[in-house]
C-alpha positions as CSV (number, residue, x, y, z in Angstrom):
1,M,0.0,0.0,0.0
2,D,1.4,3.4,-1.0
3,W,-0.1,6.7,0.1
4,I,-0.8,9.2,-2.8
5,D,-1.6,11.9,-0.3
6,E,-2.9,12.0,3.2
7,H,-6.3,10.7,2.2
8,V,-5.9,8.2,-0.7
9,A,-3.7,5.1,-0.8
10,V,-3.3,2.6,-3.7
11,G,-2.6,-1.1,-3.3
12,S,-3.4,-4.6,-4.4
13,W,-6.0,-7.1,-3.2
14,I,-3.5,-8.4,-0.6
15,D,-3.3,-4.9,1.0
16,A,-7.1,-4.9,1.5
17,F,-6.8,-8.1,3.6
18,V,-4.0,-7.1,6.0
19,V,-6.3,-5.9,8.7
20,A,-3.6,-5.0,11.2
21,R,-2.1,-2.6,8.7
22,L,-5.5,-1.2,7.7
23,K,-6.1,-0.4,11.4
24,K,-2.6,1.0,11.9
25,E,-3.0,3.3,8.8
26,E,-6.6,4.2,10.0
27,V,-8.2,3.3,6.6
28,D,-11.9,4.1,6.7
29,L,-13.0,2.8,3.3
30,I,-11.8,0.4,0.6
31,I,-12.7,0.9,-3.0
32,D,-12.2,-2.0,-5.4
33,A,-11.3,-0.4,-8.7
34,R,-12.2,-3.6,-10.6
35,T,-15.9,-2.8,-10.1
36,L,-15.4,0.4,-12.1
37,F,-13.9,-1.3,-15.2
38,G,-16.3,-4.2,-15.6
39,R,-15.2,-7.8,-16.0
40,E,-12.6,-7.3,-18.7
41,R,-9.1,-6.8,-17.3
42,L,-8.3,-3.6,-19.2
43,S,-11.7,-2.7,-20.5
44,L,-11.8,1.1,-20.3
45,R,-11.2,1.4,-24.1
46,H,-13.9,-1.1,-25.0
47,Y,-16.7,-0.3,-22.6
48,P,-18.5,2.9,-21.5
49,Y,-16.8,3.0,-18.1
50,V,-15.2,6.4,-18.4
51,D,-18.1,8.3,-16.8
52,K,-18.2,5.8,-13.9
53,V,-14.5,6.2,-13.3
54,Q,-14.8,10.0,-13.5
55,R,-17.6,9.9,-10.9
56,A,-15.6,7.7,-8.6
57,A,-12.7,10.2,-8.8
58,E,-15.1,13.0,-7.9
59,M,-16.4,10.9,-5.0
60,L,-12.8,10.5,-3.8
61,V,-12.3,14.3,-3.8
62,A,-15.5,14.7,-1.7
63,I,-14.4,11.9,0.7
64,S,-11.0,13.6,1.1
65,K,-12.7,16.8,2.2
66,L,-14.3,14.8,5.0
67,E,-10.8,13.8,6.2
68,A,-11.5,10.1,5.6
69,K,-8.7,7.7,4.5
70,V,-9.4,5.5,1.5
71,L,-7.5,2.5,0.0
72,I,-8.1,2.0,-3.7
73,R,-7.3,-1.5,-4.7
74,C,-7.5,-3.9,-7.6
75,R,-5.7,-7.1,-8.3
76,R,-2.1,-6.0,-8.4
77,G,-2.5,-2.2,-8.0
78,R,-0.6,-1.4,-11.1
79,D,-3.2,-0.4,-13.7
80,R,-6.8,0.4,-12.7
81,T,-6.0,1.5,-9.1
82,P,-3.3,4.1,-10.1
83,F,-5.5,5.2,-13.0
84,L,-8.3,6.1,-10.6
85,A,-5.8,7.7,-8.2
86,M,-4.5,9.8,-11.2
87,L,-8.0,11.1,-11.9
88,Y,-8.5,11.9,-8.2
89,V,-5.2,13.9,-8.2
90,S,-6.0,15.6,-11.4
91,K,-9.4,16.8,-10.1
92,K,-8.2,17.6,-6.6
93,R,-5.0,19.5,-7.6
94,A,-6.2,20.8,-11.0
95,M,-3.3,19.0,-12.7
96,S,-3.1,17.7,-16.3
97,Y,-3.7,13.9,-16.6
98,H,-0.1,13.3,-17.5
99,D,1.3,15.4,-14.6
100,A,-1.1,13.6,-12.2
101,Y,0.0,10.2,-13.5
102,E,3.6,11.2,-12.9
103,F,2.6,12.3,-9.4
104,V,1.0,9.0,-8.7
105,R,3.9,7.0,-10.2
106,S,6.4,8.9,-8.0
107,R,4.5,7.4,-5.0
108,R,3.7,4.0,-6.6
109,P,6.6,3.2,-8.8
110,Q,5.1,0.0,-10.2
111,T,2.3,2.0,-11.8
112,V,1.8,1.2,-15.5
113,Y,1.0,4.2,-17.7
114,H,-1.8,3.6,-20.2
115,E,-1.5,6.4,-22.8
116,E,-4.7,5.1,-24.6
117,W,-6.7,5.5,-21.4
118,V,-5.5,9.1,-20.9
119,N,-6.2,9.8,-24.6
120,L,-9.7,8.5,-24.1
121,L,-10.3,10.9,-21.2
122,E,-8.9,13.9,-23.2
123,R,-11.5,13.4,-26.0
């Protein structure tokens, strides 16, 4: 689990099951990013999930204003999870998608950059 800022962390499915660490880190909520992308592994390009992911990022911004701590997780925490965190950072800090992705990657080095996903958002 890697903290993107004081309110949002990204991780894998394993991070969501380490209860002692969740308690220590005072995580209030866990979001499974897989539910936003449908059943296909990397389906953002093929399915109409862009609006759903955008709404989830807006929800994260609202939750952060409540001072809650959220863990975003998916299977490995390398694709979908950092992508949602990137949208959150972009909205919260008014950053470009690319700069927000670099911000997330600086805190979660195993992040995989999906240029086609970012291009889809920019359309």
